[in-house]
C-alpha positions in Angstrom: 9.6 18.3 -24.4 12.1 19.3 -21.6 15.0 19.4 -24.0 13.0 22.0 -26.6 11.0 24.0 -23.5 13.9 25.5 -21.1 12.3 25.4 -17.5 9.6 23.0 -18.4 9.9 19.7 -16.2 7.0 16.5 -15.9 6.9 13.6 -13.8 4.8 10.2 -15.2 2.5 8.4 -13.2 2.8 4.9 -13.5 0.8 1.6 -12.1 2.0 -1.5 -10.5 2.0 -3.3 -14.3 3.5 0.0 -15.7 1.2 1.3 -17.3 1.0 5.4 -17.5 -1.9 6.7 -15.3 -1.2 10.1 -15.3 1.2 12.8 -15.7 2.7 16.2 -13.5 4.0 19.5 -15.2 5.5 22.5 -14.3 6.7 25.4 -16.3 9.1 27.7 -15.6 6.7 30.5 -14.6 5.3 27.8 -12.3 8.2 27.3 -10.5 8.7 31.2 -9.9 5.0 31.4 -8.5 5.5 28.4 -6.2 8.8 29.7 -4.9 7.4 33.0 -4.4 4.0 32.3 -3.0 4.1 28.4 -2.1 3.6 28.4 1.5 -0.3 28.5 0.8 -1.3 26.2 -1.5 -4.9 24.8 -2.6 -5.1 21.2 -4.7 -8.4 20.2 -6.2 -9.3 18.1 -9.0 -11.7 19.2 -11.8 -13.7 16.3 -13.6 -14.8 18.5 -16.5 -14.6 16.3 -19.3 -11.0 18.5 -20.5 -9.6 15.6 -22.4 -10.6 12.8 -24.3 -10.5 10.4 -21.6 -12.3 12.3 -19.0 -9.3 12.1 -16.4 -9.4 14.1 -13.4 -7.6 17.6 -13.9 -6.2 19.1 -10.8 -4.1 22.2 -10.4 -2.0 23.6 -7.1 -2.8 27.2 -7.1 -1.9 29.9 -5.0 -2.8 33.6 -4.5 0.2 36.2 -5.3 0.9 39.8 -3.9 -1.5 41.2 -6.1 -4.3 38.4 -4.9 -4.6 37.3 -8.1 -4.8 33.3 -8.7 -1.3 32.0 -10.0 -0.4 28.3 -10.8 2.9 25.9 -9.3 2.0 22.7 -11.6 -0.9 21.0 -13.6 -1.7 17.6 -13.5 -4.4 14.8 -15.1 -4.1 11.6 -13.7 -6.8 8.5 -14.5 -8.7 8.9 -11.3 -9.0 11.3 -8.4 -7.4 9.0 -5.3 -5.7 10.0 -2.2 -2.4 8.9 -3.6 -2.8 11.1 -6.7 -2.8 14.0 -4.0 0.2 12.7 -3.0 2.2 12.0 -6.0 1.5 15.6 -7.1 2.7 17.2 -3.9 6.1 15.1 -4.3 6.3 15.6 -8.3 5.9 19.5 -7.3 8.7 19.7 -4.2 10.7 17.6 -6.7 10.4 20.0 -9.8 10.8 22.8 -7.9 14.0 22.0 -6.2 16.0 25.3 -5.1 12.8 27.0 -5.1 10.8 25.6 -1.9 11.0 22.4 0.2 7.8 20.5 1.5 8.4 22.4 5.2 7.9 25.8 4.0 4.4 24.6 3.1 2.3 25.8 6.1 -1.4 25.6 4.8 -3.1 23.5 2.1 -6.6 24.0 1.1 -8.4 20.8 -0.4 -12.2 19.7 -0.8 -12.2 17.1 1.8 -10.5 14.3 -0.5 -7.9 14.3 1.6 -7.1 15.4 5.4 -4.7 16.9 8.1 -3.6 13.1 8.7 -2.7 12.6 5.0 -0.6 16.0 5.2 1.2 14.6 8.4 1.9 10.6 6.4 3.0 12.4 3.2 5.5 14.6 5.1 3.9 18.3 5.3 4.6 18.4 8.6 4.5 22.3 9.1 1.7 22.1 6.9 -2.6 22.9 8.4 -5.5 21.6 6.4 -8.3 23.6 5.3 -11.2 22.5 3.7 -12.8 25.1 1.6 -16.4 26.4 2.4 -18.4 25.2 -0.4 -17.3 21.5 -0.5 -17.5 22.1 3.4 -21.2 23.1 3.4 -22.4 21.0 -0.2 -20.4 17.8 0.2 -18.8 17.1 3.5 -21.1 17.9 5.9 -24.6 17.0 4.4 -23.3 13.9 4.2 -21.9 13.1 7.3 -25.2 14.4 8.7 -27.7 12.8 6.7 -28.7 10.9 9.6 -32.5 11.2 8.9 -34.3 13.8 6.1 -34.2 17.0 7.1 -31.6 16.7 9.8 -28.9 18.5 7.6 -31.5 21.5 6.7 -32.0 22.0 10.5 -28.6 22.0 11.9 -26.7 23.8 8.6 -27.4 27.5 9.8 -25.8 26.6 13.1 -22.7 24.6 11.4 -22.4 27.8 9.2 -22.7 30.5 11.8 -19.8 28.2 14.2 -17.5 27.7 10.7 -17.9 31.9 9.8 -17.0 32.5 13.7 -13.6 30.2 13.3 -12.3 31.8 10.1 -13.2 35.3 11.2 -11.5 34.9 14.9 
């Protein structure tokens, strides 16, 4: 495929036994998107049964100058794990060599599966982690504040107003 399609690149992920556990791919157009718009990226996995093995589909996306979503790379990996996100980011920078370095990524949006500490560990020393509001209010905070029945419902409006104040300043 690399030989037949100009600008196409891919990397395979393997487990400790050498079995393939996934693939990350990038086209020439994706590479150009990352070069132009990759200072802020969003990385998320979608488990929507889009392949026979039901492996999670991942995409690194950005917003272009026309406020449209564009893709930097895509992946299918056997499961959503912290090291899978690291593998995708590492492949993205390797496949995009000459376009944008890992130090030129300043913000990474995600679904709460990884954290600011993960970004630092992966070498994204200039990047700030931003959790998207949907995952924050529908998954992360309800799990953290499930102290007693009804607790989250009581404090959720206050958490929402704090988050909204933080994002508008």
